[in-house]
N, C-alpha and C positions, 0 to 999 in steps of 0.2 A: 417754459423751462429754458428755451433758447430763443434767440432773437429771430424775428420774422424776416423773410426775404421775399422780394417781389418776384412774380412769375413773368418770365419772358420766354417765348417759344418761337421756334423757327419751323422749317418744313417738317422736322421730326415729329413735332406735336400733332400736326395735321395727319401724318401717316399713322400715328398711333391711334388716333380717333377712328380712322377708317378701318384699321384692323380690328379694333375692339368692337365696333358696331357690327362688323361681319361675324365676329366670334360669338356675340351675344344672341344673334338671330336664331330662332328655333330652339331655345333652351327652356321653354316654359315647363316641359314635362320633367326636366331634371330638377328644376326649382321646386316643383310640387312636393318633393319628398322632405323638404325641410323649411325652416322659417328664418334661418340666418340670424341667430341670436348672439353669435360670438360667445364671449365669456359669460354672458347673462343667460345662457342655456339652462333651463331648469333641469334638475337632476333626474336621470332615468334609472329607476330601480331595476336591479337585475332580474331577468326572467328565470335564470338558472342559478340556484344557490347550492348546487352539488359540487363538491371539491374533491380533489385527489386525496388518497390516504397516504400517511407517512409509512416508511418502511417498518416491518415487524420489529417490535421491541422499543420503538420510539413512542413516547407519550407526551401530551401537551404540557408545556412548561410556562409559556408566557405569550401574550399577544400585545401589540401596540399599533397605534395609528396616528396619522395626522390628517385633518380634514379642513377643507374650506368651510366657512359658514354657509348656511343654507340660503335659499332665495331671500332677497331683501328688497326694500323699496329704494327710492333714489337716495344716494349717499348725502346729498345736500340740495338746497334750493338754488338751482343753477339753470339746467336745461329748460325746466318749466318756467322759471322766472324770465329768462331771455325770450322765449317764444311768446309769453304773455305780453311783454313790452313790445315786441314786434307786431303782434296782433292788434294792439291799440293803435299803432300808426297805420296799419293796413285798414282798419275800420274807419279811421278819420279820412283816409284818402280814397276810399272805395277800392282798396287793393285786393279784396277777396273776389273770387270768380262769381259768387252770387251770395245772397243773404243767408240762404240755407246752410251753405258751407261755412260761412262766417259764424253763424250761431253754434253749429256743432263743434267747430274747431275750438272756439273760446270755451265752450262748455266742457269739452274733453280735457283741455289744459287745466281749467279750474277744478275739475273733478279729480284729476290725478294729484293736484296740489292738496286738495282736501283729504284725500286718502292717505297721503304721506304725513300730513299734519296729525291725523287721527292715529296713525300707526307709529309715527316718529320717524323722521328722516334718518336713513341709514340703518334702521332697525330690521330685525328679522320679520318676515311676513308669516302669515299662517301656513303658507305653502312651505316655507323654509323650516318651520317647526315640524311639520309632518315629515319632511325629508329625513331629518336627523332622528326623529322618533323611530322611523322604520329602520334606519341604519343601526341604531342602538339595539333594537330587537334582534336583528340578524347577527350582530356581533356576538350577542350572548348565545344564540342558537348554534352558531358555527363552532363555538368552543365551549359548549355546555358542560363537557366532561371536566375541563380545566376549572370552570367556575363552580361546579358542584363540589369539587375537591377543596377549592378555596373557601367555600362557605363552611365546610367541616373543619378545615385546618387553620382558619383565621387569616386567610390571604386578603390582601387589600387591593383596591382599585385607585389609581392615580388619575385625576382629572386636571388638565392644564389648558390655559387659554392665553391668547395674546393680551387680554385685558380689554379689548374692544368689546362693547356691549353685545353686538350681534354675534361675535364668536362665542362669548360666554353663554349667551342664550341658546345658541345652537347646541352647545354641550349640555345644557340643562335639559333640552328636549331629547337628546341622545340618551342621557341618564334615565329619563322617564321611560323611554322605550326599553332600555336595558333592564331596568328594575321591574317593569311589567313582565318581561319575558322570564325573568329569574324569580318572580313572585317575591321580590324585595329581599331575597336571601343575602344579598351583598349591599343593600342600600346604606347600611351603617358602616360597612367596611371600606372606608375611604381614607386615603393618605391625608394627613393634616397639611394644608398648604403653608408654605413659608410666607407667601404674600397673597392673601385671599382676594379674589376678584370682586367680591361684594358680600352682601349679607343674604340671608335666606338660602334659596337654592344655589346662589352663586358662591356661597361661602366654602364649598368643597373644591373650588377651582383655584389652582395656583397660577398666578400670572408669571409666565415664563417668556417674555419677549425676546430674550437673547437667542432662544432656539426656534421660536415660531413667528417672530416679527423682526427679523434681522436686517431688513432693508432700510430702516430709518433710525436715525440717532434718537429722535424723540419717540417715546413709547406712547401707546394709546391713552394711558392714564396721565399723560403730561410730564412724566419724569423723563430723564435722559439716561441713555446708556453710558457706561463708563468702561475704561480699560479696553480689552481686545474687542469686545462687542461693539463699542463705539467706533473703534478704528475700522472694523469691517464695514459697518454701515456708512461711515463717511467716505471711505475709499470707493465703495460702490456708487454712492451718489455723485461723487466727483467724476468718476469714470463715465457714467451715463450722460451727465450734464455737459461734459466737455468733448465727447467723442464725435469727431466729424464723420466717421464712417456710418455710425448709427443715425446721426442727424440728417446726413445727405440721403441715405436710403429711405428714411421716413418721408423726407421732403419729396423725393422723386415719386414715391408711390402715391402720396396724398394729392399730388398736383398733376398727375396724369390727367389728360383731358376727360377721361371717363368720369372722374370725380365731379367735374363741372356739369357734364351732360346728365349724369345720374341725379345730381342735385336739382337741376332745372326740370328734369322729367318728373321727379317726385313732387316738387313744389307747384308745378303747373296745374295740378289737380285741386289746389287750394287757393293760390294767389294768381292774379293776372300777370301776363307777361310784362306789362309796363312796370308793375310793382317789383317783380323779380329783378328786372334789369336795373332798377334803382338801388338795389341793396349794395351798400358799401360805397356809393358814389358821393355821398355828402354826409354831414353830421346828423341829418334827420333820418338817414337810412342806415345808421350804425347804432346798435343797441347794446347798452351795458347793464350789468346786474345792479342797477341803482333804482331808487324809488321813481325817478322820472325817465329812466332809460338812457340818460345822457352821461357822458364821461365826467367824473369828478375825482378830485384828489382823494386818495385813500384815507387821509386824516379827517376828511369832512364826514363825520359819522352821521350827520343829519340825513344823508342819502343812502345809508345802509339798507339794503333791501331784504325783507323777511316775508315769509309765507303768511298769507292772511290767516288770522285766528290761531297762529302758532304760539305756544308758550315758550318763548325764546330763552327763558331762564333754565328750563329743563331740557329743551331741545336746541342746543346751540347750532346744530346743522340746518336749522330752519332759516338761517341767514347764511349768505356766502359772500365770497370776495367780490368787491365792486369792480375789479379789473376784468372780469370775465365778460365776453362780448360776442356779438354776432356782427361780423364785418363783411362776410361774403355769403353768397347763396349756399356754398358748401357748408359753412358754419351752421346756417339755419337748417339745412337738410340733416346734418349730423345730429343736431340737437333733437330734431323730430325722431330720427332713428333711435336715439338713446331713450326716448320715452316709449317707443314701440317695443324695444327689447326688455325694458324694465317692467312694462305692463305684463309681460309673460310670467313674471315672478310675483305678481300681485293679484292673482285670481281670487283669493279670499277677500281681498279689500275692494275688489271691483264689484260693488253691490248696490243695492237700492239707495244707500246713503250717499254714494258718490260713484256713479257709473261712468265708465270711459271706454272708448273704442279707438285704438290706434291701429288695429289690424286693417281697418278699412282703407287707410291711407296707403298701405303697401299691397293691397290686393291688386294684382296685375303689374306690380312693380317689384316682383321678386328679384329680378336681376339687379335692381338698384339696392335692395336690401343686401344682396350678396356682395356687392361692391363695398358698401359701407362696413360690412362685417370684415372684409379683407383689410380695410384701412385700420380698423381697431386691432385685428389680429396682428398686423404688421408691427404696430407700436409695441404690443405686448411681447411678440416674438423677439424683437430687437433689444428691448430694455429689460425683460424679465425672463426670457427663455434662452434657447441655444444661441441666438444672435449670429454673429459672423465668425467665419473660420479664423482660428489663431488666437482668439481671446477666450477667457474663462471667467471673467469678472462678473458677468451677468448671472452666473449660476453657482460659482464657487462660494458665494455668500451663504448658500444652504448647507455648507459643510458642518456647521455647529449642530444642525438638526440631525444630519446623518450620524455624527459622532454620538449624539444623544441616543439615537436608536441603538447603536452598538453598545454603549456603556450601560444602557438600561437592561439589555439582554445579559451582559456580563454580571451585573449586580444580582439579577435574578438567579443566574446559574450558580452564583456563589452563596446562595441561601437567602437573599432578600425576600421579604414577604409580599412584595408587590407583584401581582400576577398579570396586571394589565395597566397600560398607560394610554389614555385617550387624549389627544391634543386637538385643539380647535383654533383655527387661524384664518388665513385669507388666500386669495388667488396669488398674491405676491409671495406667498409661502410655497404654494403648490407648484407654480410654474418653474422657478429655479430648482426646486427639489426634483421635479420631473426631468429637467435637463441634466442635472447632476447624476441621476440614476440612469439616464438615457431610457426613459420609459417610452412606450409606443407613442409615436407622434413627436417625440422630442429627441430624435436621434440625429437629425441633420442640420448643419449650420448653413447659413447663406454665404455666398462669396464675399470675400473681404475686398470690396471695391469701394474706394473712397469717394469717387465721383462717378456714380452709375450713369450709363448711357442707354441701357436697354433693360427689358424685363429679366433678361438672363443674369443681370448684375445684382439683382436684389431678391429677397424672399418672395416667392410666388407659389401659388397653389399647384402649379404643374410639376414642380420639382421638389416640393417639400410638403409633407403631410401634417405639419403643425396646424392645428385648428383650436381656437379658444373653446369651442363648443365641446370638444372631446378631451382636450388636455386639462382644462380647468372649468368644467361646468359648476353651477352652484352645488355646494355640498360635495365637491370632488374629494376623494380620499385615497390614501395609500395605507394599506394594512399589512403588517407582518405577523405571521403565526410562527411560533418557535416551539420545537419539540426537542426532547432530550432522551437519552438512553442511559440507564444505570450501568455501572461496571466500568471495566478498563478496556479501552480500545487496543487490541493486540498490535495494530499497525503503528501506534504512537506510544504505547505503554503509559498512556495518561487517560484521564476521564474522557468519555466520548464527547466530541465537539457538538454543540447544539446545531440543529438544522433548521432552516428557515424557508418558508414559502411566502410569496407576495400576492396581494390582491390590489388591483388598481380599479377604483370605482366598483369594488366588490366582484371583479372578474379576476380569476386566477390566471396569472401570466408568468412567463419566464423572466428572469433578470436579463440584462442586456448580453449581447453576444460575447463580450469579453469575460463573462463569468461562466464557469463550468459547473453544471449540476451534478448531483450525486450519481446520476445514471443518464444515459442518453434519453433525451426528450422529457426528462423529469422536470417538475417545477420546484423541487426541493434542492437546497444548497447548504453546504456547510458554512457556518458563520465565518470560519477562518478564510474560506474562499471569497466570501463577500467582502470581507475586510481588504483582501488583496486586490480584487478587481474594482472595487468602488472607492477605496481610500488609499490604495497603494501601500498597504501594510504587508511586508514580505512574509511569506510562510513557506515551509518545506513540506507541510502536510498535503497529501494528495486530496483533491476535491472529491474523489470517487469513493463510494461505499461499495466494497467488493461484492457483497451479496445483498440484493434488494428484493424484498417480498412485499408487494402491495396488496396482498389478499386480506390483510387484517385492517379493519376500520377502527381508528382511534378517535373518530369524530362523532360523538353522540349527536343525534338529530339529523344526520345525513343518511337517508335511506338508500341512496344510490350513489356509490362512489366511483368516480371516473378518474383513473390514473393518467389519462391522456388528455386532460382538459387544456393543456397549453397548445398554442397554435403555431409555435415556432420551434426551431431546433438550434442548438448551440454547437458551433464548430470549435472544439477545444484543441485542435491540432497545433494552433499557433501559440498556445499558452505554455510558458515554461514555469512549471511549479517547483523546480528544483534549484533554480537560480534566484536567490533573494535579490541580488543587485539588479538583475534584468527585470524582475517583477516590479520593483520599485520604480525603475526607469520608465517602464511601459505605462505605469498607472499613476504617475505623479500628477496631482491636480484632479484626480478621480474622474478624468474624462478622456480616456484613450480613444483614438480613432473616432472622432465625433461625427464622421460622415458615413458611417456604415449604413448599409441599406436597412430600411425599416423592417423588412421581412425577416431579419435575423433576430428581432427583439421579442418574439412571441407576441406580435401585435394583435390584440383583441379589442376592437372598437365597440364601445357600448352604444354608440349612436350610429345610425345608418348614414351613409354618405348623403350630403344634401345637395349635390350637384355643383358645389362651389369650385370644383376642379376646372370649370370652364374659365374662371378668371385667370388661372395660371396659363392656360392655353392661349388666351388672348394676349397675355403679357409677353409670352414667347413670340407670338406673331408680331407684336409691337416691336420687340427687340430686333426682329429681322428687318423691320421697316426703317429702323434708324440708320441714316446715312452719314457718311463722313462729313464733318463740319456742321451738323445739326445738333444743337444743344438745348437743354432745358435748365433754367434756374427756377427753383421751387419756392412756393410760399411756405412759411413755417407756421403751422397752427399751434397755439399753446395747448399742451397736453394736460387735460384735467380728468383723465380716465381712471377714476378711483374704483377699486375692486373690493 
C-alpha cells in the first residue's frame, strides 16, 4: 500500500532487543492460556445466555444485528503459494534442518492448499457455518416472545449481506439455526430484497454494501459505489494510504528487532541458519507469487500462479497477485504464522483427505506467535480501529451503519412490519463500528506521534486493550434489542421512547460512558439518549426512567434474569441533557473523549487474557532504553491482511 523503506538502526535498536529479551523471559505460563490467533480467533460461544429484564410495561419491539462472517479458509492463494516456492529452493539447496522436517513441511503446505481448493479460497468453513447456526438459534431464543408475536401478526425478518459469498453463506447458516429454533414459523416471512445476493438460500439476502461494506469503493460483486457512499469510501482509502503517522507507527512496530529475532527463532526449527541468512540477499532467495517464484511483469500472464487442481473459473481467489513476495525472514515467518492462525478456523477441513499441522511449528514458540499477533493487531488498530488521537477517519466510515441501526428502529416504531434485521459482513465492518461505539477494547487511541522513537509513542499492549482476538474474532457480532411501551409518557406528553440494550459477541454490556442508562448500572438506554451520545443528535429528553421495576421478565426462554449483568457503571454527572448546543458540540463526530479508561465502558471480555500484555511491557521497557540521538528507520512491508 505504501513504499518500502530500508531499516537502519543505531544503539537504540540494540537496547530495544536487550529489553525485549529480558521481558520475554519466564512468560511461558502466561502464553499457555492462549494461542495468539489475532483476528482469526475462532468464535467463542457464550456460556451464559441469561440477560437482564426490561422495566415493567416494556415489551419486545425489534431486534437487529451486524456480524462478521464465520471462520473461513485462506482468502486467496498467497501465503501458501509463497512458502511452497521458498520450500522448493530450500529443498534444492539442502536448506531444511533435516529430511523429516522437509517432508512434513512441504506436506503441510500442500495439504492446506488442497483443503482450500476443496472448500474454496475465502469461503466459509464448516466451523464458520456452525458458529452462525448457533448464533441464529440463540437470537431466536433470546427474543422468542417477539418472534412468536411476529409469526401470528405477519411480521417479517430482513436479511442483509455485503454481497461477499462468505458473508452471505454465514447468514444462510444463521437463518438455518434461527428457523430450527423457531420451527420454521418465520421461514417464509422475509423481506423481499432490492438486490438479491444470489439464488436459492441466498435469494432472501439483500446486498447492502453502503452500510456493511463501506470501506471500499468497489463492492464485493464488482459494482462500484456512487454518491455519498463512494465519497466516504474514497476519502477513507486516501486517508489511510497517505497518512504518515499511521505508516510510521506500523513501520516502527514491524521493524523492532524483536520481529527479526522472533522470525529467526521460529524458522530455525525448519530451515538451516545458512539458508535463513540467505533470505533476501539475492534474486535466488527472494520469492514471488509466480509459477517459478521469480519476479515478472504483472502483464506476463504466463506466470500467474494458481493453486494446484483449483477450478479457477469458479474460484478466482485460487490465483493471486504476482507482486506478493517473501524478501525477508520476517516475511517468511509472518506467512507461516498466517497459515497457523487460519488452520484454527479449518478444523473441519483438516481431515484424512488433507491433514495438516501448523501447531507443531509454534509449540514452544508462543512468544513468537504473540509478537506476530501484535504486528497484525497493530495494522488493524491503526487502519480500521481507533487509530491515533485527533483523527476519526478510520472509524467515522461506520456512521452509515449506525444511522441504519437508528433508522430501522424508527421505522419499526412507526409501524413497519420488519421485526428483525440481521446483517452479515466483515472484520472491516466490525472494527470501525466498535471504535465508533467505543465498545470494550476500542476505547483508547494511540498517541499522535508522527515519528515514533519509543514504545510509548505507538499502540502497545501495555497501555491499550485493543486485541483482534476479542474485538473482532470470527463471527463477531453486535446486537441491539429494542423494547417499547404503549401509551403516553407523562414526562414528554408523547409516545414512550423505545429503549435499547446491546450485546457484544452475545454478552450484555453497557454502552460507552458518555451514554446515560435509564437507571444507575442498567444496560437499558433510551433511543433518544443513544442518538445523542453516539451520533450527536441533540435532545431535551431526560435519559432517566423515573420508576424502574425489573421484576417482570419480558424475555421468553430466559429462566434466570439478572438485572445486573453489566460489569461497568456510567457517570452521567458530566452530561448536559438540557443544552442542545452543548450536547451537539460534545458529541460531534460520534466519538467524544476517545481516551476514556476502558473500565468505564462496561467491559466484558468473552475471551480470557492470553498473556499478550507482556508485549506492551517490553515495548515500554524498550522506550525507556531509547537514548537521544538514536533513531530507527523502518522497512515497510506490503499489507495484504484481508479479513
